[in-house]
C-alpha positions as CSV (number, residue, x, y, z in Angstrom):
1,M,-14.8,-0.3,13.5
2,S,-11.9,-0.1,11.3
3,R,-8.6,1.3,12.3
4,A,-7.0,1.5,8.9
5,W,-5.2,5.0,8.3
6,P,-6.0,7.5,5.1
7,T,-2.9,7.6,2.9
8,R,-4.7,9.7,0.4
9,L,-7.5,12.2,0.4
10,E,-8.2,13.6,-2.9
11,F,-10.4,16.5,-3.1
12,S,-12.1,16.9,-7.1
13,K,-13.7,20.4,-7.6
14,A,-14.8,19.4,-11.3
15,R,-16.5,16.2,-9.9
16,K,-17.6,17.4,-6.5
17,V,-16.2,14.0,-5.1
18,L,-13.9,13.1,-1.9
19,T,-11.9,10.0,-3.1
20,L,-10.1,8.3,0.1
21,T,-7.7,6.2,0.0
22,F,-6.7,3.9,3.0
23,D,-3.2,1.7,3.7
24,D,-5.8,-1.6,3.8
25,G,-5.7,-1.0,-0.1
26,R,-9.2,0.2,0.1
27,T,-10.5,3.3,-2.2
28,G,-14.1,4.8,-2.2
29,E,-15.2,8.1,-2.6
30,V,-18.1,10.4,-1.2
31,S,-20.0,13.2,-2.9
32,Y,-19.6,16.7,-1.3
33,E,-23.5,16.9,-0.9
34,R,-23.7,13.4,1.2
35,L,-20.6,15.2,3.0
36,R,-22.3,18.0,4.1
37,T,-25.7,16.5,4.6
38,Q,-24.3,14.1,6.6
39,S,-21.9,16.0,8.3
40,P,-21.4,14.7,12.2
41,S,-21.6,18.3,13.0
42,A,-24.7,19.4,15.4
43,E,-26.2,21.0,13.3
44,V,-27.0,18.4,11.1
45,Q,-26.6,15.7,13.8
46,G,-28.5,17.8,16.9
47,H,-27.4,17.4,20.3
48,G,-28.8,14.3,21.1
49,A,-30.6,11.0,20.1
50,G,-33.7,11.4,17.7
51,Q,-32.5,15.2,16.9
52,K,-31.3,14.4,13.3
53,K,-32.2,17.3,10.7
54,T,-32.7,16.4,7.3
55,I,-30.4,19.2,5.0
56,T,-31.6,19.6,1.5
57,G,-30.6,22.0,-1.3
58,K,-26.9,20.8,-1.1
59,E,-26.4,19.3,-5.0
60,N,-23.9,22.3,-5.7
61,V,-22.1,22.5,-2.4
62,G,-18.4,23.0,-2.8
63,V,-15.3,22.2,-0.3
64,T,-12.8,25.2,0.0
65,A,-10.8,24.0,2.4
66,A,-9.7,20.9,5.0
67,H,-7.8,20.7,7.8
68,P,-6.5,18.0,9.6
69,V,-7.4,17.6,13.1
70,G,-4.9,15.5,15.4
71,R,-4.0,12.0,13.5
72,Y,-8.0,11.1,13.7
73,A,-9.7,13.6,11.5
74,V,-10.4,16.2,9.1
75,Q,-12.3,19.5,9.3
76,I,-14.0,20.1,6.0
77,V,-15.1,23.6,5.2
78,F,-17.8,23.9,2.5
79,D,-18.5,26.7,0.6
80,D,-22.1,27.4,2.2
81,G,-19.9,28.7,5.0
82,H,-20.7,25.1,7.0
83,D,-17.3,24.3,8.7
84,S,-18.2,22.6,12.1
85,G,-18.0,19.0,11.4
86,L,-15.0,16.6,12.2
87,F,-15.0,14.0,10.2
88,T,-13.2,10.8,11.6
89,W,-11.6,8.2,9.3
90,D,-14.0,5.8,10.5
91,Y,-16.9,8.0,9.7
92,L,-15.6,8.6,6.2
93,R,-15.1,4.9,5.6
94,D,-18.6,4.4,6.5
95,L,-19.7,7.4,4.2
96,A,-18.0,5.6,1.4
97,G,-19.6,2.5,1.8
98,L,-16.2,0.7,2.9
99,D,-17.3,-0.8,6.3
């Protein structure tokens, strides 16, 4: 796993995409739909092995807020009310295909 730190998180309401820039010079994008359907929350991932749920119907989901969590993650608040996933920097890099 990488230990690169994010230098910029840019949420595009129009494109429904999060653009991530890291201090190693790598940049990637993750759609809001992918962020929502791959949320690291228990609602999506379950509480144990083999419990991951398939979330559908989130093609038009938006992001209403993002809050830093310590120095390791961001909590993303979606317009469907979902806000329980803590996205670590490494997980976001993975979702963006940077690792």
